[in-house]
C-alpha positions in Angstrom: 30.4 3.7 12.2 29.7 -0.2 10.9 27.3 0.8 7.4 27.7 -3.2 6.7 26.2 -4.0 9.8 23.5 -0.8 9.8 22.8 -2.0 5.8 22.0 -5.7 7.1 19.7 -4.2 9.5 17.4 -1.9 7.1 17.3 -4.6 4.6 15.8 -7.1 7.7 13.6 -4.1 8.5 11.9 -3.1 5.4 11.9 -6.9 4.0 8.9 -7.4 1.4 5.4 -7.7 2.9 6.4 -7.3 6.5 6.4 -4.6 9.0 7.3 -3.3 12.7 5.4 -4.1 15.9 5.4 -1.3 18.4 5.6 -2.7 21.6 7.2 -0.3 23.5 4.5 1.1 25.8 5.2 2.8 29.1 4.5 1.0 32.2 1.8 4.1 32.1 0.7 4.2 28.8 -0.1 -0.3 29.4 -1.9 0.7 32.8 -4.4 3.0 30.8 -4.9 0.1 28.0 -5.1 -2.6 30.6 -7.9 -0.7 32.6 -9.7 -0.8 29.5 -10.4 -4.6 30.0 -10.0 -4.4 33.7 -6.1 -6.3 33.7 -4.3 -5.9 36.4 -0.7 -3.7 35.3 1.7 -5.2 36.9 5.2 -5.9 35.9 4.7 -10.0 35.3 1.5 -9.1 33.3 3.0 -7.1 31.1 5.8 -9.6 30.5 3.1 -12.1 29.7 1.4 -10.1 27.9 4.2 -9.2 25.6 5.5 -13.3 25.5 1.8 -13.6 23.9 2.5 -11.4 20.9 6.4 -12.4 20.5 5.6 -15.9 20.4 2.6 -16.1 18.1 3.3 -18.8 15.6 4.4 -17.6 12.5 4.6 -13.9 13.7 7.7 -13.9 11.9 5.7 -14.3 8.4 4.4 -10.6 8.9 6.3 -8.7 11.5 10.1 -7.9 10.5 11.3 -5.8 13.7 9.6 -5.3 17.3 10.3 -2.0 19.2 10.7 -2.9 23.0 10.6 -0.9 25.9 13.1 -0.4 28.2 12.0 -2.9 30.9 11.0 -4.9 28.2 14.4 -5.6 26.6 15.5 -6.9 29.8 12.4 -9.2 30.3 12.4 -13.1 29.8 10.4 -15.8 28.0 8.8 -18.0 30.7 11.5 -20.4 29.7 14.4 -18.0 30.6 15.3 -16.8 26.9 16.1 -13.1 27.3 12.8 -11.3 24.5 15.8 -9.7 22.4 17.6 -13.1 21.8 14.4 -14.9 21.4 13.1 -12.6 18.9 16.6 -13.0 17.0 16.1 -16.3 16.5 13.2 -16.6 14.9 14.5 -13.8 12.5 13.0 -10.6 13.8 14.9 -7.7 14.6 14.5 -6.3 18.1 14.8 -2.5 18.5 14.4 0.0 21.3 12.3 2.7 22.3 15.3 5.5 23.9 13.4 8.7 24.2 12.1 9.9 28.0 8.8 11.2 26.2 7.6 14.5 25.2 7.6 17.4 27.7 6.1 21.1 27.5 8.3 23.1 25.4 8.6 26.3 28.0 7.2 29.4 26.5 5.3 27.7 24.2 1.9 26.6 25.4 0.3 23.7 23.8 3.8 22.5 22.5 6.1 20.0 23.3 9.4 18.8 22.6 11.1 15.0 23.4 13.7 14.5 26.0 16.3 11.8 26.5 19.6 13.3 25.2 21.1 12.9 28.6 23.1 9.8 29.0 22.1 8.3 25.3 25.8 7.2 24.1 25.9 5.1 27.2 22.3 3.5 27.4 23.0 2.8 23.6 25.8 0.9 24.4 24.3 -1.3 27.0 21.1 -1.8 24.5 23.5 -2.8 21.8 24.8 -5.6 24.2 21.4 -6.6 25.1 20.5 -7.5 21.4 18.9 -4.0 20.0 19.8 -3.5 16.4 17.5 -0.6 15.9 16.0 2.2 17.8 13.1 4.8 17.8 12.8 8.4 18.8 9.3 10.3 18.7 8.9 13.5 18.5 5.0 15.4 18.8 3.6 17.9 16.7 0.1 19.4 17.6 -1.9 21.3 15.5 -4.2 24.1 16.8 -4.9 27.8 16.8 -1.3 29.5 16.0 0.6 25.9 16.4 3.0 24.6 15.5 5.7 27.0 15.3 8.6 27.3 13.7 10.6 26.8 17.0 9.1 23.6 17.8 9.4 22.0 14.7 13.3 22.8 14.6 13.7 22.1 18.5 12.2 18.6 17.8 13.9 18.0 14.6 17.4 19.2 16.3 16.7 16.4 19.0 16.1 13.7 16.7 18.5 14.5 14.7 21.2 14.5 17.4 19.7 11.4 18.4 20.1 9.6 15.1 24.0 10.6 15.0 24.5 8.8 18.0 22.5 5.8 17.0 24.8 5.7 13.8 28.3 6.3 16.3 26.7 3.0 17.9 25.9 0.8 14.7 22.2 0.9 15.7 19.7 2.4 13.2 17.8 5.0 13.7 14.0 5.7 13.5 12.9 9.1 13.1 9.0 10.1 14.5 8.3 12.9 13.9 4.6 12.6 14.8 1.8 15.3 13.5 -1.0 13.9 15.9 -4.3 13.7 14.2 -6.4 15.3 17.4 -8.1 18.4 16.3 -10.6 19.8 14.4 -7.9 20.5 11.4 -8.0 20.2 7.5 -6.0 17.1 5.6 -4.9 20.8 4.1 -3.9 22.0 7.1 -1.9 18.6 8.4 -0.3 18.2 4.8 1.5 21.8 5.5 2.3 21.3 8.8 3.8 17.7 7.7 5.8 19.0 5.0 7.3 21.9 7.3 8.1 18.9 9.9 9.8 16.6 7.3 11.5 19.5 5.3 12.8 20.6 8.7 13.8 16.7 10.0 15.8 16.3 6.8 17.7 19.6 7.1 18.8 18.6 10.4 20.0 15.0 9.7 22.4 16.7 7.1 23.7 19.3 9.1 24.6 16.5 11.9 26.4 13.6 9.2 23.5 11.3 9.4 24.0 9.0 6.9 20.5 8.7 5.3 20.9 5.3 3.6 20.9 3.9 7.4 18.0 5.8 8.3 13.9 4.6 8.5 11.3 7.3 8.7 8.3 6.3 11.0 5.7 9.0 8.8 2.3 10.4 10.3 -0.6 9.7 7.5 -1.8 13.0 6.1 -4.9 13.0 7.7 -8.1 15.4 8.6 -7.9 15.9 12.5 -10.3 13.2 14.3 -12.5 16.0 15.3 -13.1 17.5 11.8 -16.1 17.7 9.5 -16.1 16.4 6.6 -13.0 14.4 7.1 -10.7 13.1 3.8 -11.8 9.9 2.7 -9.4 7.2 2.0 -8.2 7.8 -1.8 -7.5 11.6 -0.8 -5.4 10.8 2.5 -3.2 8.1 0.0 -2.9 11.0 -2.4 -1.3 13.6 0.0 0.4 11.7 1.9 2.3 9.9 -1.1 2.6 14.0 -2.5 3.9 15.0 0.8 6.8 12.4 1.2 7.8 12.8 -2.4 8.3 16.4 -1.9 10.1 16.3 1.5 11.9 12.7 2.0 15.1 11.8 0.2 15.3 9.4 -2.2 18.0 8.0 -1.1 16.1 6.5 2.2 15.8 3.0 2.6 12.1 3.2 3.7 9.2 4.6 5.2 7.2 3.1 8.2 3.7 4.6 9.3 2.5 4.8 12.6 -1.2 4.1 13.4 -1.5 7.1 15.4 -5.2 6.8 17.0 -7.0 5.5 13.5 -9.0 2.8 13.8 -7.4 -1.2 13.1 -9.9 -1.2 9.7 -8.8 2.8 9.0 -4.8 2.0 9.2 -5.0 -0.8 6.8 -6.8 0.7 4.5 -5.5 3.6 4.5 -1.8 1.7 3.9 -3.2 -0.4 1.3 -4.4 2.8 -0.6 -1.0 4.3 -0.3 0.7 1.3 -1.8 -1.8 1.0 -4.4 -0.4 4.9 -6.0 2.8 3.2 -6.7 6.0 5.2 -7.7 7.5 6.1 -4.6 11.4 5.7 -4.0 10.9 3.9 -0.9 9.3 0.7 0.5 5.6 2.4 2.4 4.9 -0.2 5.6 3.7 -0.4 8.6 5.0 0.4 12.1 2.1 -0.4 14.3 1.0 -0.4 17.6 -2.9 -0.5 18.8 -3.5 -0.8 15.3 -2.1 -4.7 15.7 -2.7 -5.5 19.2 -6.1 -4.0 20.3 -7.7 -6.8 19.5 -5.5 -9.4 21.3 -5.5 -7.4 23.9 -9.7 -7.4 23.9 -9.4 -11.0 23.3 -6.8 -11.8 26.1 -8.7 -9.8 29.2 -5.8 -10.9 31.3 -7.1 -14.7 30.9 -4.5 -17.2 30.5 -7.3 -19.4 28.8 -7.7 -16.6 26.0 -4.2 -16.7 25.2 -4.0 -18.6 21.7 -7.2 -16.7 20.4 -5.6 -13.6 21.2 -2.7 -15.0 19.3 -4.7 -15.7 16.2 -6.3 -11.5 16.6 -2.6 -10.3 16.7 -1.9 -12.5 13.7 -5.1 -11.5 11.9 -4.2 -7.9 12.0 -0.5 -8.5 11.6 -1.5 -10.2 8.2 -4.0 -7.6 6.8 -1.1 -5.4 7.3 1.2 -7.4 5.2 -1.4 -7.6 2.6 -1.8 -3.7 2.9 2.1 -2.9 2.3 2.4 -4.5 -0.2 -1.8 -2.8 -2.3 -3.4 -6.2 -1.9 -5.4 -5.8 1.2 -9.5 -5.6 0.5 -12.5 -5.6 3.1 -12.9 -9.1 2.5 -10.3 -10.2 3.6 -10.8 -9.7 6.4 -12.7 -13.0 7.1 -10.3 -15.1 5.5 -8.3 -18.0 7.9 -4.8 -18.2 8.1 -4.5 -20.9 5.5 -6.1 -18.7 2.9 -3.9 -16.0 3.6 -0.9 -17.6 2.8 -2.6 -18.9 -0.5 -3.7 -15.3 -1.3 0.0 -14.3 -0.9 0.7 -17.0 -3.1 -1.9 -16.3 -6.1 -0.6 -12.7 -5.9 3.2 -13.4 -6.1 
């Protein structure tokens, strides 16, 4: 295990004012998102869309790393440069999603466990050769009547820990993602309870598997009311409960925490991240690893039309810059209207 290499990777991933772009959607997920904009979902349209994001001028000012899908890490820019090589050349760390998706947990209705451990050691060696320096594995925790069960939480934690150990063996930094889903009518108090249990189980399993905390990144859910709950918690309470839960559950030795957007709107994900960072006192950097919250506006703007590419890149860059400000606790709603030039002036003034 090359701790020096993984330490270098971790430091690059959690660079101040930067976060991760999750561009690891499967072909099936892309098809759903493309269909919403009447875009044909082919390998070439997926490649073209990813290239649009990766080549956005100045994206590296806000994005420290990109999570790729198996198809994407094998693809190239239009002039023949592998995506992983292209990103690394911009100082952006290439990563790879390695899980095989959440499947039904036998005898536990409504619950899931993530698969993909079989053959993972060999796949990690291949991904390392292709340029990946970190990986991601997502577990899914549903909240509902009588769930999640301890069995479900522990099964997912065990898989996450085995995955993390294999990553570190391969000199790849593992991003562990125990996502507590937003779907449901649950209160923020119930979400807190489940999130704390999931994180406690995860770090117990990581310790048992001899995983080095100093070379792991946590991709965490924010503590939120369910999307169908009445009287949903506001931004200040979400920030307070999220920070409190992390402080109670996550070892201080972890190098950083990145948040998933998890179905939140662009503005909600940004506002929550900003409020979290305004609280202060956390022992780790708290930044973002967003997919839809960075990409939704760009996808709508592009709509599969080559003539819209530059405008789509600007939409993506804007969301990345807003997330960057939020990761510093320096975002405000009025900044949503600032130009690219003004964004850099804001950073200079606030630095």
